[in-house]
C-alpha positions in Angstrom: 0.0 0.0 0.0 2.8 2.4 1.0 4.8 1.5 -2.2 1.8 2.3 -4.4 1.3 5.6 -2.6 5.0 6.5 -3.1 4.7 5.5 -6.8 1.6 7.7 -7.2 3.4 10.6 -5.6 6.4 10.2 -7.8 4.2 10.1 -10.9 2.4 13.3 -9.8 5.7 14.9 -9.2 7.0 14.0 -12.7 3.8 15.5 -14.2 4.5 18.7 -12.4 7.8 18.9 -14.4 7.9 21.5 -17.1 9.9 19.1 -19.3 7.2 16.4 -19.0 4.5 18.9 -19.8 6.3 20.2 -22.9 6.9 16.6 -24.0 3.2 15.7 -23.6 2.1 19.0 -25.3 4.3 18.5 -28.3 3.2 14.8 -28.5 -0.4 15.7 -28.5 0.1 18.6 -31.0 1.8 16.1 -33.3 -0.5 13.1 -32.8 -4.0 14.6 -32.7 -3.7 16.4 -36.2 -2.1 13.2 -37.6 -4.9 11.0 -36.3 -7.6 13.5 -37.5 -5.9 13.6 -40.9 -5.9 9.8 -41.1 -9.5 9.6 -40.1 -10.5 12.4 -42.5 -8.7 10.8 -45.5 -10.2 7.4 -44.9 -13.7 8.9 -44.4 -13.3 11.0 -47.5 -12.2 8.0 -49.5 -15.2 5.9 -48.3 -17.6 8.7 -49.1 -16.1 9.3 -52.5 -16.0 5.6 -53.3 -19.6 5.1 -52.3 -20.6 8.1 -54.4 -18.7 6.9 -57.4 -20.1 3.3 -57.0 -23.6 4.7 -56.7 -23.4 6.9 -59.7 -21.9 4.1 -61.7 -24.6 1.6 -60.8 -27.4 4.1 -61.4 -26.1 4.8 -64.9 -26.1 1.0 -65.5 -29.6 0.6 -64.1 -31.0 3.4 -66.2 -29.7 1.7 -69.4 -31.1 -1.6 -68.2 -34.4 0.1 -67.4 -34.7 1.2 -71.0 -33.9 -2.3 -72.2 -36.6 -3.8 -69.9 -39.2 -1.5 -71.6 -37.8 -2.3 -75.0 -38.0 -6.1 -74.5 -41.3 -5.8 -72.6 -39.6 -7.7 -69.8 -42.3 -6.9 -67.1 -44.8 -9.1 -69.0 -42.3 -11.7 -70.3 -39.2 -12.5 -68.3 -37.9 -15.1 -70.7 -35.6 -12.7 -72.7 -32.1 -14.2 -72.6 -30.5 -10.8 -73.4 -32.1 -9.1 -70.3 -31.5 -12.1 -68.1 -27.8 -12.1 -69.1 -27.6 -8.4 -68.4 -29.2 -8.9 -65.0 -26.8 -11.8 -64.1 -23.8 -9.8 -65.4 -24.8 -6.8 -63.3 -25.4 -8.9 -60.2 -22.1 -10.6 -60.5 -20.2 -7.5 -61.4 -21.3 -5.6 -58.2 -21.8 -8.7 -56.0 -25.4 -7.7 -55.4 -29.0 -8.7 -55.9 -31.4 -7.3 -58.4 -35.2 -7.4 -58.1 -37.6 -6.4 -60.9 -41.0 -5.3 -59.5 -44.0 -4.9 -61.8 -46.8 -2.3 -61.4 -48.8 -4.6 -59.2 -45.9 -4.7 -56.7 -45.1 -8.3 -57.7 -41.5 -9.5 -58.0 -41.1 -10.7 -61.6 -37.4 -11.3 -61.4 -34.9 -12.0 -58.6 -31.3 -12.7 -59.5 -31.1 -14.8 -56.3 -34.3 -16.7 -57.3 -35.8 -16.4 -53.8 -38.6 -13.7 -54.0 -40.1 -14.2 -57.5 -43.9 -14.0 -57.4 -43.9 -12.3 -54.0 -45.4 -8.9 -53.3 -43.1 -6.2 -52.0 -44.7 -3.2 -50.2 -42.1 -0.8 -48.9 -41.8 3.0 -48.7 -38.9 3.1 -51.1 -40.7 1.0 -53.7 -43.9 3.1 -53.4 -42.0 6.4 -53.7 -40.1 5.0 -56.7 -43.5 4.3 -58.5 -44.1 8.0 -57.9 -40.9 8.8 -59.8 -38.6 9.3 -56.7 -35.4 7.3 -57.0 -33.6 6.3 -53.7 -30.1 5.5 -52.8 -29.1 4.4 -49.3 -25.7 3.2 -47.9 -25.8 0.8 -44.9 -22.3 1.0 -43.4 -23.0 -1.9 -41.0 -24.1 -4.4 -43.6 -21.7 -3.0 -46.3 -24.4 -2.6 -49.0 -25.8 0.2 -51.2 -29.5 -0.1 -51.7 -31.0 1.7 -54.7 -34.4 1.9 -56.5 -34.7 2.9 -60.1 -38.0 3.5 -61.9 -38.7 1.5 -65.1 -40.6 4.1 -67.1 -41.7 5.0 -70.6 -43.3 7.9 -72.3 -47.0 7.4 -73.0 -49.9 9.5 -74.5 -52.4 10.2 -71.8 -55.7 12.1 -71.9 -55.2 15.7 -70.8 -57.5 17.9 -68.8 -58.9 19.4 -72.0 -61.5 17.2 -73.7 -60.4 15.5 -76.9 -56.6 16.1 -76.4 -53.7 13.9 -75.3 -50.6 14.7 -73.3 -47.3 12.7 -73.5 -46.0 11.9 -70.0 -43.4 9.7 -68.3 -45.3 6.6 -66.9 -43.6 4.3 -64.3 -44.3 0.7 -65.3 -42.1 -1.0 -62.7 -39.2 -0.6 -60.3 -35.7 -2.1 -60.1 -34.5 -2.7 -56.5 -30.8 -3.5 -56.3 -28.4 -4.2 -53.4 -24.8 -3.5 -54.3 -22.0 -5.0 -52.2 -19.2 -2.7 -51.0 -16.7 -5.5 -50.1 -14.1 -4.2 -52.5 -14.4 -0.7 -51.1 -14.1 -2.1 -47.5 -11.1 -4.2 -48.5 -9.4 -1.2 -50.1 -10.2 0.8 -46.9 -8.7 -1.9 -44.7 -5.5 -1.8 -46.8 -5.4 2.0 -46.6 -6.1 1.9 -42.9 -3.3 -0.6 -42.3 -0.9 1.6 -44.3 -2.1 4.7 -42.5 -1.6 3.0 -39.1 2.0 2.1 -40.1 2.6 5.6 -41.2 1.0 6.9 -38.0 3.3 4.6 -36.0 6.3 6.0 -37.9 5.1 9.5 -37.2 4.6 8.7 -33.6 8.2 7.6 -33.2 9.4 10.7 -35.1 7.2 12.9 -32.9 8.4 11.2 -29.7 12.0 11.8 -30.6 11.2 15.4 -31.6 9.2 16.0 -28.4 12.0 14.7 -26.3 14.6 16.8 -28.0 12.4 19.9 -27.9 11.6 19.4 -24.2 15.3 19.0 -23.4 16.1 22.1 -25.5 13.3 24.2 -23.9 14.2 23.2 -20.4 18.0 23.5 -20.8 18.2 27.3 -20.0 16.3 26.6 -16.8 18.8 23.9 -15.9 21.5 26.4 -16.5 19.8 28.8 -14.1 19.5 26.0 -11.5 23.2 25.1 -11.9 24.3 28.7 -11.7 22.2 29.3 -8.5 23.5 26.0 -7.0 27.0 27.1 -7.6 26.3 30.4 -5.8 24.4 28.8 -2.9 27.2 26.2 -2.4 29.8 28.9 -2.3 31.7 28.1 -5.5 30.9 31.5 -6.9 29.6 34.9 -5.7 29.4 36.6 -9.1 26.2 37.8 -10.8 24.9 35.0 -13.1 23.7 35.5 -16.7 21.5 33.1 -18.8 20.1 35.2 -21.7 18.4 32.4 -23.5 14.8 33.5 -22.8 13.2 36.7 -21.7 11.8 34.7 -18.7 15.2 33.5 -17.6 16.5 37.0 -17.9 13.8 38.2 -15.5 14.5 35.3 -13.1 18.3 36.0 -13.2 17.7 39.7 -12.7 15.6 39.0 -9.7 18.2 36.6 -8.3 21.1 38.9 -9.0 19.2 41.7 -7.1 18.6 39.2 -4.2 22.3 38.2 -4.4 23.3 41.9 -4.2 20.9 42.4 -1.3 22.4 39.4 0.5 25.9 40.8 -0.1 24.9 44.1 1.3 23.3 42.4 4.3 26.3 40.2 4.9 28.6 43.3 4.7 26.2 45.1 7.0 26.3 42.2 9.4 30.1 42.1 9.5 30.3 45.8 9.9 27.6 45.7 12.6 29.6 43.0 14.5 32.7 45.1 14.2 31.0 48.2 15.3 29.3 46.4 18.3 32.7 45.0 19.3 34.3 48.5 19.1 31.4 50.3 20.9 31.4 47.7 23.7 35.1 47.6 24.0 35.7 51.3 24.2 34.0 51.9 27.6 35.7 48.8 29.0 39.0 50.1 27.8 38.3 53.5 29.3 37.4 51.9 32.7 40.5 49.7 32.6 42.7 52.7 32.0 41.1 54.6 34.8 41.3 51.6 37.2 45.0 51.0 36.2 45.8 54.6 36.8 44.3 54.4 40.4 46.1 51.2 41.1 49.4 52.6 39.8 49.3 55.5 42.3 50.2 54.8 46.0 48.3 57.4 47.9 45.4 58.6 45.9 43.6 61.7 47.1 39.9 61.3 47.8 39.0 64.0 45.3 41.0 62.2 42.5 39.6 58.9 43.5 36.0 60.4 43.4 36.7 62.0 40.0 38.0 58.7 38.5 35.0 56.7 40.0 32.6 59.3 38.4 34.3 58.7 35.1 34.1 55.0 35.5 30.3 55.3 36.4 29.8 57.3 33.2 31.5 54.6 31.2 29.3 52.0 32.9 26.2 54.0 32.1 27.3 54.4 28.5 28.0 50.6 28.3 24.5 50.0 29.8 22.8 52.3 27.3 24.6 50.6 24.3 23.4 47.2 25.6 19.9 48.5 26.2 19.7 49.9 22.6 21.1 46.7 21.2 18.4 44.7 23.0 15.8 47.1 21.6 17.1 46.7 18.1 17.1 42.9 18.5 13.5 43.1 19.5 12.7 45.2 16.5 14.3 42.6 14.2 12.0 39.9 15.5 8.8 38.8 13.8 5.8 41.0 13.7 3.9 38.5 15.8 5.7 40.2 18.8 3.7 43.3 18.2 1.4 44.3 21.1 -1.3 46.2 19.3 -3.7 48.4 21.3 -5.7 51.6 20.6 -3.6 54.5 21.7 -4.4 58.3 21.9 -1.4 59.7 20.1 -2.0 63.2 21.5 -1.8 62.0 25.1 1.2 59.7 24.4 3.2 62.5 22.7 2.4 64.9 25.6 3.7 62.4 28.2 6.9 61.8 26.2 7.5 65.6 25.7 6.8 66.3 29.4 9.6 63.8 30.2 12.1 65.3 27.7 11.5 69.1 28.3 13.7 69.2 31.4 16.6 67.9 29.3 15.9 70.5 26.7 15.7 73.3 29.3 19.3 72.7 30.3 20.4 74.0 26.9 17.6 76.6 26.7 15.9 74.7 23.9 12.1 75.3 23.7 10.0 72.2 22.9 6.5 72.9 21.5 3.7 70.5 20.5 1.0 71.3 17.9 -1.9 68.9 17.7 -4.0 69.6 14.6 -6.8 67.2 15.7 -7.4 64.3 18.2 -5.7 61.1 16.8 -6.4 57.6 17.9 -4.5 54.7 16.3 -4.0 51.0 16.8 -0.3 50.7 17.4 2.3 49.1 19.6 2.6 51.8 22.3 6.1 50.8 23.4 7.6 50.9 19.9 5.8 54.1 18.9 7.1 55.7 22.2 10.7 54.8 21.1 10.0 56.5 17.7 8.9 59.7 19.3 11.5 59.7 22.1 14.4 59.0 19.7 13.4 61.7 17.2 12.8 64.4 19.9 16.0 63.4 21.8 18.1 63.7 18.6 16.4 67.0 17.8 17.6 68.3 21.3 21.0 66.7 21.2 22.0 68.0 17.7 20.4 71.5 18.3 22.0 74.8 19.0 21.9 76.7 22.2 18.6 78.7 22.6 17.2 76.7 19.8 13.7 75.1 19.4 12.1 71.8 18.6 8.6 71.6 17.2 6.4 68.4 17.1 3.3 68.5 14.9 0.7 65.7 15.0 -1.9 65.4 12.2 -4.1 62.7 10.6 -6.4 61.9 7.6 -8.8 59.1 7.1 -6.0 56.5 6.7 -2.8 57.7 8.3 -1.5 59.8 11.1 1.7 61.9 10.6 4.3 63.0 13.2 6.7 65.8 12.1 9.7 66.6 14.4 11.5 69.8 13.3 14.5 71.5 14.9 16.8 74.5 14.5 19.9 72.3 14.8 23.1 71.7 13.0 21.4 69.9 10.1 22.6 66.9 8.1 24.8 67.0 5.0 23.0 65.7 1.9 25.6 63.0 1.3 25.1 61.6 4.8 21.3 61.4 4.6 21.3 57.9 3.0 23.4 56.5 5.9 21.7 58.0 8.9 19.6 54.8 9.5 22.7 52.5 9.6 23.6 51.1 12.9 26.3 52.9 14.8 26.5 55.6 12.1 27.1 59.1 13.3 27.1 62.2 11.2 29.3 64.3 13.4 31.9 61.8 14.5 34.2 64.3 16.1 31.5 65.4 18.6 29.7 62.1 18.9 31.3 61.3 22.3 30.5 64.7 23.7 26.9 64.7 22.5 26.3 61.1 23.7 24.1 58.4 22.2 25.0 55.0 20.7 24.4 55.5 17.0 21.4 53.1 17.2 18.5 55.5 17.8 17.5 56.1 14.2 18.0 52.4 13.3 15.6 51.5 16.1 13.2 54.3 15.0 13.1 53.1 11.3 12.6 49.5 12.3 9.7 50.4 14.6 8.1 52.5 11.8 8.5 49.7 9.2 6.9 47.2 11.6 3.8 49.4 11.6 3.8 49.4 7.8 4.7 53.1 7.9 7.3 55.3 6.3 9.9 57.8 7.5 11.6 60.5 5.5 13.9 63.4 6.4 14.5 66.9 5.0 17.6 68.8 6.2 19.6 72.0 5.5 23.1 72.1 6.9 23.4 74.7 9.6 19.6 75.5 9.6 17.8 72.4 10.9 16.2 69.1 10.2 12.6 67.7 9.9 11.7 64.1 10.3 8.3 63.1 8.9 6.7 59.8 10.1 3.6 58.4 8.4 1.8 55.4 10.0 -1.6 53.8 9.2 -4.3 54.5 11.8 -5.3 50.8 11.7 -2.6 48.2 12.0 -3.1 45.4 9.4 -0.2 43.1 10.2 
């Protein structure tokens, strides 16, 4: 039972192959027209042969009908000339001839069976009315025909005292013609056609196999090239220009390959940056600790100063680790989203209330403009990170006595959050890199300003997880505006 099921599955799998489908398609395209042509030729030959045989016999019967009238055969069947013609006709076509008189009596039967009997049939009756009949019985292999035996006679007309010459049916000839010779010829033709069809089948099988292999060969090249890349034998872009479809597939794969290379380079750079960022505070703490240990009598003030520096480095290390954990959570699947309905106005007010004291230390004014009440189904924690990071950056990279403006608005589908500042701005060539992990625009003052270089990466990940978008406009020395656009209803 299991073996049969496995065989069935393997057959189904082979039918799913493009090569198999092309093979079957070419086979059918070749065989069906060939078979139809064979059937059409044989059928046309049979129809033509029957038509010719019928016309030929009818011509013979019309001549014989004239002889029957001439020799008055309907009244006297002893004429050796007519009997010889009847026998000759019967033997020539392998059939049977019946001569029926006007009283529906059989006066002559070449088989000698029905003489003297009365025949009443629709065909005979119609023939006495002048309607000839011809019918081919394919099952019995006979053509049955009726021919009227008629002569011209002067008959009284409708006008008194006048006569009118008309064709008068005196009798009927009923003949059955054998089609054995036609059938034998058809059998010979059919056998030859079957042999020809078999030869064509073999040719079509070979052609279908070659064509299927030829058509699928570019796809095999694509598979081989992709396998070489996946197994690590090559990392170059592949090229199989045989079909437009393979070009599209290869283009898509090369784009994916390029994206994978970018991600791999980004991963290596990320690991390097993480190692550097985590190592730097540890190195600083070790230098401070070694300095304390190297001195014999350390004043309390110097000891306190060194310990404060060590505490700052620990805080910095802790912030890097916290941001890294946040980024790892952002990289997880969307199933980790905790979606609830949130008042964006209230959430923004709470976050700004927490950040305003930090801004006041640098005399930076933080304002909030709410165009309309906004409620959205979002992950409150992740959206809080978005708002906090953008506003914190606007404060950190601002000028003394500057300003930060937050504007919240919405339409029927999305809500928008715009965070503008009067800060130092971002050079145009740096804008494409600001969302990279550990990337800092002003590297010379990055340690003084603080931060880990992960804030915007976290922000962008949180926005994308909500199926939103983030863009930035900045003028160097004048300020920056971040625009966040997120659907009001989370669709997963």
